C-alpha positions as CSV (number, residue, x, y, z in Angstrom):
1,X,-18.0,128.6,34.5
2,X,-17.4,129.5,30.6
3,X,-15.9,127.1,28.5
4,X,-15.1,129.0,25.0
5,X,-13.2,132.3,24.5
6,X,-16.0,134.4,23.5
7,X,-18.3,133.0,26.6
8,X,-15.2,134.0,29.1
9,X,-15.0,137.3,27.2
10,X,-18.6,138.1,27.6
11,X,-18.7,137.2,31.5
12,X,-15.8,140.0,31.6
13,X,-17.8,142.3,29.9
14,X,-21.3,141.3,31.8
15,X,-19.3,141.8,35.2
16,X,-17.9,145.4,34.1
17,X,-21.1,146.4,33.1
18,X,-22.9,145.2,36.0
19,X,-20.4,147.2,38.5
20,X,-21.0,150.4,36.0
21,X,-24.6,149.9,36.1
22,X,-24.8,149.7,40.0
23,X,-22.7,152.6,40.5
24,X,-24.7,154.9,38.1
25,X,-28.3,153.7,40.1
26,X,-26.3,154.6,43.2
27,X,-25.8,158.1,41.7
28,X,-29.5,158.8,41.2
29,X,-30.4,157.2,44.4
30,X,-28.3,159.6,46.3
31,X,-29.2,162.5,44.1
32,X,-32.7,162.1,44.7
33,X,-32.0,161.6,48.6
34,X,-30.0,164.6,49.0
35,X,-32.7,166.4,47.2
36,X,-35.7,165.5,49.5
37,X,-33.5,166.2,52.5
38,X,-33.2,169.6,51.3
39,X,-36.6,169.9,50.8
40,X,-37.7,168.7,54.0
41,X,-35.1,170.6,55.5
42,X,-36.5,173.7,54.2
43,X,-33.4,174.7,52.1
44,X,-35.6,175.7,49.0
45,X,-32.5,177.6,47.3
46,X,-30.2,174.2,47.9
47,X,-32.8,172.0,46.8
48,X,-33.5,174.0,43.5
49,X,-29.8,173.6,42.7
50,X,-29.7,169.9,43.6
51,X,-33.0,169.4,41.5
52,X,-30.8,170.1,38.4
53,X,-28.3,167.7,39.3
54,X,-30.9,165.1,39.9
55,X,-32.4,165.7,36.8
56,X,-28.9,165.2,35.2
57,X,-28.4,161.9,36.9
58,X,-32.0,160.7,36.0
59,X,-31.8,161.9,32.4
60,X,-28.1,159.7,31.9
61,X,-29.6,156.9,33.6
62,X,-32.4,157.0,31.2
63,X,-30.2,157.5,28.1
64,X,-28.1,154.6,29.1
65,X,-31.1,152.6,29.6
66,X,-30.7,152.1,33.5
67,X,-34.1,153.3,34.3
68,X,-36.8,153.8,31.6
69,X,-37.4,156.9,29.8
70,X,-41.2,157.2,31.4
71,X,-39.8,156.4,34.7
72,X,-37.0,159.2,34.5
73,X,-39.9,161.6,33.6
74,X,-42.1,160.3,36.4
75,X,-39.8,160.6,38.7
76,X,-38.5,164.3,37.8
77,X,-42.4,165.2,37.8
78,X,-42.8,163.9,41.3
79,X,-39.6,165.7,42.5
80,X,-40.7,169.2,40.9
81,X,-44.1,168.8,42.6
82,X,-42.5,168.2,45.6
83,X,-40.7,171.5,45.7
84,X,-43.8,173.2,44.6
85,X,-45.8,172.0,47.4
86,X,-43.2,172.8,49.9
87,X,-42.5,176.6,49.0
88,X,-46.0,177.0,49.4
């Protein structure tokens, strides 16, 4: 347990940030999961609309350093490729 006043404040801040980071990570995961379900289900129009939401979530997570910029780009590329392959 923290002893000093600043250490107590730092602990409070860390807990707040942890909750925010976990919720943002969950948003990314659910956006990707929903997109994958739409693609596999054959709803390509819905998937295209959901792809923009997934991109938005990934970009926001990369901006706030929840995931790295390269990982966001890699995931966006994979998602786009999945749509192209399923549309053929």
